[in-house]
N, C-alpha and C positions, 0 to 999 in steps of 0.2 A: 690830485692823483696820488695815491700811496707809492711809498717808495722802499724798495725791497735790496738789501746788500747781500752779495754771495762772496764768501770767503773761501777758496778752493784750488784746485788744481784745473788745469786746462788740458781739454782732450783736442788735439789737432784733427782728429776725424770728426769731430763737431756732434758727437751722441752722449756723451757724458761730460761730468764736471761743469766747469763755467758755462761752455756753450749751452750745455743743456739746462741749465740754472736760468740762462737770459732767455731762452726760447719760451722757458715754462713760466717766466714772470711776464713776458710779453705777453703771452696767450690768457693770460690772467688779468690783463690791462692795468699792470703795475709798473712803474719805473725801476729798471734794474741796473743794479751799479756791480761792479766786481772788483776783488782783491785776489790778484794770483800769487798763490804760495809755492805751485810747483809748476813745470812745464812737462808734460808726458807725452813721449813720443808714442803713441798707442793708435790702434784701428780696432776693428770690430772680431779680430782673429787673436792679438797678442799685445802685449806691452814691451816696447824696444827698450825703453830709456828713461830714466826721470831725472830733471835736475831742478833741484829746491832755489827757489829766491832767497835772497839773503833776509835773517832777522829783521834787519834796520829798513829793507825795501818793503817788507810786508808791514811793519809799522808804519812806515810814511805815507803808504798806500790807504792803510785804515783812518789815519789824520786826515789825507787829504779829503776823503768822503764825510765823516763826520764833522769837519770844520765848516763845512759848505753846504750838502745838501743831506741832514740826518735822516736815517733810513727809518721807516716803521717798524721792520723786522729784518732779521738778520737769519741767514741760514749758513751754517759752517759744512764744509765739506772734508775733502782728502787733505790732511796734515800729516805728512808724511814721516816728519822727524820730531824728537823734543824740541830742537830749537824754533821749527815753526810753531809748534803748541805753546811754547812759554811765550812768544813773541805776541800769538793772536791772544792768549788769556790776560797778558797784561793790559791790552789795549781794550778786552770786554770789562774787566776791571776799572779801567779810567773813564768809559763812555756809557757804562750799564746801558746797552741798547734793550728797547723792548723785544719781548717775542724772539727768542733766540732758538731756532731748530738747529740740532747738531746730527748729522749723518756721520756715524765714525767708520769711514770707508777705510777697509783693510785689504779689499780684493776687489779687482776687475771682475766682470761677468764671466770672462774665460777663466777665470782661477789665478791668474797672478796676482802676487803680493803688489799693492800700492803703499803698504805700511809694514816697517821691520816689527815683527811680534813683541819684541823687545821693548818697543816704545809704547805697547798698551799701558802699562802701568803709569807714563807720563800724561797719556790720554784720561786716563782715570781720575789722577790727582790734580791735573791742571785744568781740563777742558771740561770734564762732565759736570762739575758743579754751576755750570753757567747754563745749561739746559733747560729751557722750558719744556722741551720735548727731545727726547733721543730717538733717532730711528734705525737700532741697528738690525739687519737681518737675521738670521739663523748663524751663520756662521760666525759671524761678528759678535752675536749674542751671546755665543758658547765661549768664546773668549772674554768676555767682559764678565759674564757669571761665572767660568769655570765650571760648566757642566755640560751634559750632551742634552740635545734638545731633540725629542723623537715624537712627541705628542702635544696637543694644544695644553694639556695641563703641564708639561715642561715649559711651555713656553712661558705661562702664567709664574711658574717659579722662578723662571729666569728673570722675568720683568720686576719681580720681588727684589731677587739679589742687586738687580742693576740699580734699580730704585734707592736702594738704600745706600748706594755710594755717592748721591747726593742731587741728582738730576729729578725736576718735578714730575715729570711725566715719561713713560717709556713705552714706545711702539715697537713690539717684536715683531718683524716681518716674515711671515711664512713663505711666501713666494711659491716657488716650484718645489718647495721642500715640505709643503702641507697642502692637504686636500683643499680644497676652496680659496687656494692662495689667502688662507687665513691669516690675519694680523691682528694682533692684542694688545690693547692699549691699556695701560695701568697709570692711575693717578696717585697711588700712595693708598686709595681707600678703594676704589670701585674698578673693575675691569669692563671693557669694551671689546666685543669680537666683530672684526669686518670680514665677511667672506664675499667672493664671487663666484661666478661659472668662470672654472679654470680655462685659461686659453692654451691651446695646443701650438707653440710658438717657439722658435729660437729667437725672434725681436725683442730683446730684452736687456739689451746695452744700455747703460743710464738711467734704467727704472729706479734704483734709489736716489740718485740726483735730483729727479724728475718729481720723484713724490715730495722730497724735503722742501725741495723749492716750491712746491704747489702749496702745501702746509704754511709755509711761510707767507706765501701771496694771500691765501684765504685769510690768515692771521691779521695781517696788516690790514684786510679789507672788512675786519671786524668780526669775524667766526669765531666761537671758542673753540678750543682743542678739540671736542669730540666732532663737532662738526665740520671743522679746517680739514681732518685726517677722512673724515666720509667723502666729503668734496675731492681730495686730493685722490684719493685712491680711485672714485669713479674717473677722473681726469686722466689718470695714468692708465687705466684699463683701456679708455677709447683711445688713446695714443699708441697703446700696442696693437689692438685690434685694427687700427688702420696702418699701421707700419709701413714704410715704403719697400722693404726686402732688399736693402742696401747691404753691401759688404759678404764676404765670406766665411763670418763669425757668428757673433750675436748681434743681429743687426738692430740699428737705431729703431727710436720710436718716431711717429709722426706728431710732433708738438702741437702742430697748428690745423690739426684735424677739424678741429671744431670750428675753426675760422673758414677753413678751406674744404668742406665736407666732401666735394665734387672730386678733388685731388686724391685724398685719401680710398675713394672708392675703385680707383684705376688699377 
């Protein structure tokens, strides 16, 4: 059985963060492990508060995992402060894990900030160079690339700019901001475009967390990056399509729709 570690924030409402990551990993048949870097009081409608875990405790959680059950892939999500980023970066340098997927979480689906924009420079300097694949959505890519994104050509240019900052592959996610929910993958030489029939839904809480965890799971299972992204996007689309309809805001996905399809159909 393959093992995947998520290093991210906790979402008490269960739709995003570490909770979404572990559900996604279980749905892919890999053994999920977690390092909590922040506790977030949030639901589908709003972020109420964030409390960061101390850098020392973040480091000790990572040590606990790597000294005993070495992961086959690592997914990194919300890192809300420079102190969190530096703690994680130090351990990535120490353990040199395979298949590092980084989701540069800056905003919740309802638009609330999960990272101080002043911390983006630290993210770029300390975390991006470890990324085998970075998965920013359009608002995040605009921050990192320092440009506006309105078209697929803009997505490609942003991917080029972000790739130049040190990550090996960049997946700019279009989501609701781009026709066909187009995503653009760039490996430094070639582009791949992924499109679907766009779904008219508000059940999108945790889509970025879920996609990055699905990519990490598929990389651990032996797929290359383009195939891992394609499989992950198909999985997220199914999970959105069969969403349970919970909450008063952007609702969660159905992470187990492929295992329990009769439940998702209700």
